[in-house]
C-alpha angles and dihedrals in degrees: 000000000000119000122245090257092051091050092048094048091046091052093047092048093050092049095047094045088053089053092047093051092048098043108027109028114108093191110085089209090065091052090063093060123104120203108224100180150329136223121200125199119244093259091046092235097115132042128190108204119200121208143172136191135209091219116099093234134133103278091212089063091050090047090051092049092051094046089050089052093044094101091055091045091047091052092051090046091053090056094049104040124058103227129139091231125015110229123243108255127225118181119212127183111245108229095178094095093053090045091052091049090051092052090046090053091049091052091049090051091050092050092049092054 
């Protein structure tokens, strides 16, 4: 279970990365991304950032684009969040929304039968 500090830092990182993508990103593809969550390691040196997109694109391509831009995003994050060390960012596609939609469709099919 994450500590209170981990949860607070995770929340702040997710919020600030959303702002960075919306305000600073030059690539229009990055502006379509929604940050759904963040998990920070105990020592706050590593952050796994979860995202989704409304575009029907290959999520591997989006993941690659974000991970390539992670150094820029990390630099912007360092300027906006007061942390001793800015964590290394890894972006991971959040499949939970698609999974929930799939379960919802299965339940609808069962009710219709």
